[in-house]
C-alpha positions as CSV (number, residue, x, y, z in Angstrom):
1,X,-3.8,-15.2,-6.5
2,X,-5.1,-16.8,-3.4
3,X,-7.6,-14.9,-1.3
4,X,-8.1,-15.4,2.5
5,X,-11.6,-16.6,3.2
6,X,-13.8,-14.2,5.2
7,X,-14.2,-15.0,8.9
8,X,-17.6,-16.1,10.1
9,X,-17.7,-13.6,13.0
10,X,-18.3,-10.6,10.7
11,X,-18.8,-7.2,12.4
12,X,-19.5,-3.9,10.7
13,X,-20.1,-0.5,12.3
14,X,-20.8,2.7,10.2
15,X,-21.2,6.1,11.6
16,X,-24.6,7.7,10.9
17,X,-24.6,9.7,7.7
18,X,-21.4,8.2,6.3
19,X,-21.9,6.4,3.0
20,X,-18.8,4.3,2.8
21,X,-18.9,3.5,-0.9
22,X,-19.9,7.0,-2.3
23,X,-16.7,9.0,-1.6
24,X,-15.0,10.6,-4.6
25,X,-11.6,9.2,-3.9
26,X,-10.0,6.5,-1.8
27,X,-6.5,6.1,-0.4
28,X,-5.8,2.4,0.4
29,X,-3.0,1.2,2.7
30,X,-1.2,-1.8,1.3
31,X,0.1,-4.1,4.0
32,X,-2.7,-5.7,6.1
33,X,-5.4,-3.8,4.1
34,X,-4.9,-5.0,0.5
35,X,-2.5,-7.8,1.0
36,X,-0.3,-9.8,3.3
37,X,3.3,-10.7,2.4
38,X,4.2,-14.4,3.1
39,X,7.8,-13.6,2.3
40,X,10.5,-11.5,4.0
41,X,11.7,-9.6,0.9
42,X,10.5,-6.1,2.0
43,X,11.3,-6.8,5.7
44,X,14.9,-7.7,4.9
45,X,15.4,-4.8,2.5
46,X,16.2,-2.4,5.4
47,X,19.1,-4.4,6.7
48,X,20.3,-5.1,3.2
49,X,20.1,-1.5,2.2
50,X,22.0,-0.3,5.2
51,X,24.7,-3.0,4.8
52,X,25.2,-2.2,1.1
53,X,25.7,1.5,1.7
54,X,27.3,1.9,5.1
55,X,28.6,-1.6,6.0
56,X,26.7,-1.4,9.3
57,X,24.4,-4.1,10.5
58,X,20.9,-3.2,11.8
59,X,17.9,-5.2,13.0
60,X,14.2,-4.5,13.1
61,X,13.7,-6.4,16.4
62,X,11.7,-4.3,18.9
63,X,10.6,-1.8,16.3
64,X,6.9,-1.2,15.8
65,X,6.3,-2.0,12.2
66,X,2.5,-2.0,11.8
67,X,1.3,1.3,10.4
68,X,4.8,2.7,10.4
69,X,6.7,4.1,7.4
70,X,9.8,2.7,5.7
71,X,11.7,5.9,6.3
72,X,10.8,6.0,10.0
73,X,11.7,2.3,10.5
74,X,15.0,2.9,8.8
75,X,15.9,5.9,11.0
76,X,15.0,4.0,14.2
77,X,16.9,0.9,13.2
78,X,20.0,3.0,12.4
79,X,19.7,5.0,15.6
80,X,19.4,1.8,17.7
81,X,22.4,0.4,15.9
82,X,24.4,3.4,17.0
83,X,25.2,4.7,13.5
84,X,26.5,8.2,13.9
85,X,24.2,11.0,12.5
86,X,27.1,12.5,10.5
87,X,27.5,9.1,8.8
88,X,23.8,8.3,8.3
89,X,22.3,11.6,7.2
90,X,24.3,12.1,4.0
91,X,23.6,8.5,3.0
92,X,19.8,8.2,3.7
93,X,18.8,8.7,0.0
94,X,21.4,6.1,-1.0
95,X,20.1,3.6,1.6
96,X,16.5,4.1,0.4
97,X,17.6,3.5,-3.2
98,X,19.4,0.3,-2.0
99,X,16.3,-0.9,-0.2
100,X,14.3,-0.5,-3.4
101,X,17.0,-2.3,-5.4
102,X,17.0,-5.1,-2.9
103,X,13.2,-5.7,-3.4
104,X,13.5,-5.3,-7.2
105,X,16.3,-8.0,-7.3
106,X,14.2,-10.4,-5.2
107,X,10.8,-9.6,-6.9
108,X,10.5,-13.3,-8.0
109,X,10.4,-14.2,-4.3
110,X,7.4,-12.1,-3.5
111,X,4.5,-14.2,-2.2
112,X,1.5,-11.9,-1.5
113,X,-2.0,-13.0,-0.4
114,X,-5.0,-10.8,-0.9
115,X,-7.2,-9.8,2.0
116,X,-10.9,-10.8,1.8
117,X,-13.0,-8.8,-0.6
118,X,-10.2,-6.6,-2.0
119,X,-10.9,-7.1,-5.7
120,X,-14.7,-7.0,-5.2
121,X,-14.4,-3.7,-3.3
122,X,-12.0,-2.1,-5.8
123,X,-14.4,-3.1,-8.6
124,X,-17.4,-1.9,-6.7
125,X,-15.9,1.6,-6.0
126,X,-14.5,1.9,-9.5
127,X,-17.9,1.2,-11.1
128,X,-19.3,4.0,-9.0
129,X,-16.7,6.4,-10.5
130,X,-14.4,6.6,-7.5
131,X,-10.7,7.6,-8.0
132,X,-8.5,4.9,-6.4
133,X,-5.1,5.4,-5.0
134,X,-2.7,4.0,-2.4
135,X,-1.4,5.7,0.7
136,X,1.3,3.5,2.3
137,X,4.3,3.5,4.5
138,X,6.1,1.7,1.7
139,X,8.7,3.4,-0.4
140,X,7.2,4.2,-3.9
141,X,9.1,1.6,-5.9
142,X,8.5,-1.1,-3.3
143,X,4.8,-0.3,-3.0
144,X,4.2,-0.5,-6.7
145,X,6.2,-3.8,-7.0
146,X,4.0,-5.3,-4.3
147,X,0.8,-4.0,-5.9
148,X,1.9,-5.5,-9.2
149,X,2.8,-8.8,-7.6
150,X,-0.6,-9.0,-6.1
151,X,-2.3,-8.4,-9.5
152,X,-3.9,-5.1,-8.4
153,X,-2.0,-2.5,-10.4
154,X,-4.9,-1.9,-12.9
155,X,-7.1,-0.4,-10.2
156,X,-4.8,2.4,-9.0
157,X,-4.1,5.7,-10.7
158,X,-1.8,7.3,-8.2
159,X,-0.2,6.8,-4.8
160,X,1.2,8.4,-1.7
161,X,4.4,6.9,-0.3
162,X,6.9,7.4,2.5
163,X,10.0,8.3,0.5
164,X,10.0,11.9,1.8
165,X,7.5,11.4,4.7
166,X,8.6,9.6,7.8
167,X,5.4,10.8,9.5
168,X,2.4,8.9,8.2
169,X,0.0,11.9,8.7
170,X,2.2,14.0,6.4
171,X,2.3,11.2,3.8
172,X,-1.5,10.9,3.9
173,X,-2.0,14.7,3.6
174,X,0.3,14.7,0.5
175,X,-1.7,11.8,-1.0
176,X,-5.0,13.6,-0.4
177,X,-3.7,16.7,-2.2
178,X,-2.7,14.5,-5.2
179,X,-6.2,12.9,-5.1
180,X,-7.9,16.3,-5.2
181,X,-5.6,17.5,-8.0
182,X,-7.0,14.6,-10.0
183,X,-10.6,14.5,-8.8
184,X,-11.3,18.2,-8.0
185,X,-10.7,20.5,-5.1
186,X,-14.0,19.6,-3.5
187,X,-13.5,15.8,-3.8
188,X,-14.2,13.8,-0.7
189,X,-11.1,11.6,0.0
190,X,-11.4,8.6,2.2
191,X,-8.5,6.6,3.8
192,X,-8.8,2.8,4.1
193,X,-6.4,1.1,6.5
194,X,-5.9,-1.6,9.1
195,X,-4.0,0.1,11.9
196,X,-4.6,2.8,14.5
197,X,-1.9,4.9,12.7
198,X,-4.1,4.9,9.5
199,X,-7.0,6.2,11.5
200,X,-5.0,8.8,13.3
201,X,-3.3,10.0,10.1
202,X,-6.8,10.4,8.4
203,X,-8.2,12.2,11.4
204,X,-5.2,14.5,11.5
205,X,-6.0,15.6,7.9
206,X,-9.8,15.8,8.6
207,X,-10.4,12.9,6.2
208,X,-13.0,10.1,6.6
209,X,-11.5,6.7,7.3
210,X,-12.6,3.1,6.9
211,X,-10.8,0.7,9.2
212,X,-10.6,-3.1,8.5
213,X,-9.4,-5.7,11.1
214,X,-7.4,-7.7,8.6
215,X,-4.0,-6.8,10.0
216,X,-2.7,-7.1,13.5
217,X,-5.4,-5.1,15.3
218,X,-8.8,-6.5,16.0
219,X,-12.2,-4.9,15.4
220,X,-12.6,-3.5,19.0
221,X,-9.2,-1.9,19.0
222,X,-9.9,-0.1,15.8
223,X,-13.5,0.8,16.5
224,X,-12.5,2.4,19.8
225,X,-10.7,5.1,17.7
226,X,-14.0,6.1,16.1
227,X,-13.3,5.6,12.4
228,X,-16.2,6.5,10.1
229,X,-16.6,2.8,9.3
230,X,-15.1,-0.3,10.8
231,X,-15.3,-3.8,9.6
232,X,-13.7,-7.2,10.2
233,X,-12.8,-7.2,6.5
234,X,-13.6,-5.5,3.2
235,X,-15.6,-8.5,2.3
236,X,-17.8,-8.0,5.3
237,X,-18.1,-4.3,4.6
238,X,-19.2,-4.8,1.0
239,X,-21.8,-7.3,2.2
240,X,-23.6,-4.2,3.7
241,X,-24.1,-2.9,0.2
242,X,-24.5,-6.3,-1.5
243,X,-21.7,-8.2,-3.2
244,X,-21.6,-7.0,-6.8
245,X,-21.2,-9.5,-9.6
């Protein structure tokens, strides 16, 4: 698995009193945070799923994808295509299943690349006893397929996904409840993501959040939203603590 090399212009900002690597549980976003997909398998699954179930054609052109959820993207694409609500609503579950089937059938085409410092960070947090999970806009089957393709499945015990949660903040809240069911009611649960929507979803649930500028938003754009920690990459963040061997 190839890993992108860290940038030389590293920047890290941590709010006073926040110890980024001593939270009880972590919810990692997938796309842009853990990995980047160099294929179009997931992207094309929306149109493929809609076509299989309804026969309609949809496009994702003009839809904001970064930090969005699969379910919200699907609904917007269908609305833009003019699919009548009475046609769409009874078939949403079938379309979501067809999207998952599309990715499963094309699993061999997946070509993920890890973001800088991902494995080192997961190992570091795990060695300190943290519970690791994912909180992603992906559908559950798609999210786990991508995690497996990237060679990261061993690190994660649970996940929060968008199958029933078009709104990201609701998905993150659900994932946090799952984390506390495993780690204890008093567990501190920290979100890790690469978009403003990750930050907003964490803050909506009163959760600490680490933002990394490895997706489509730069350090300044993320830092302006006042995450508890902000870094140009996980590799740069872990350098604050020292890169564990």
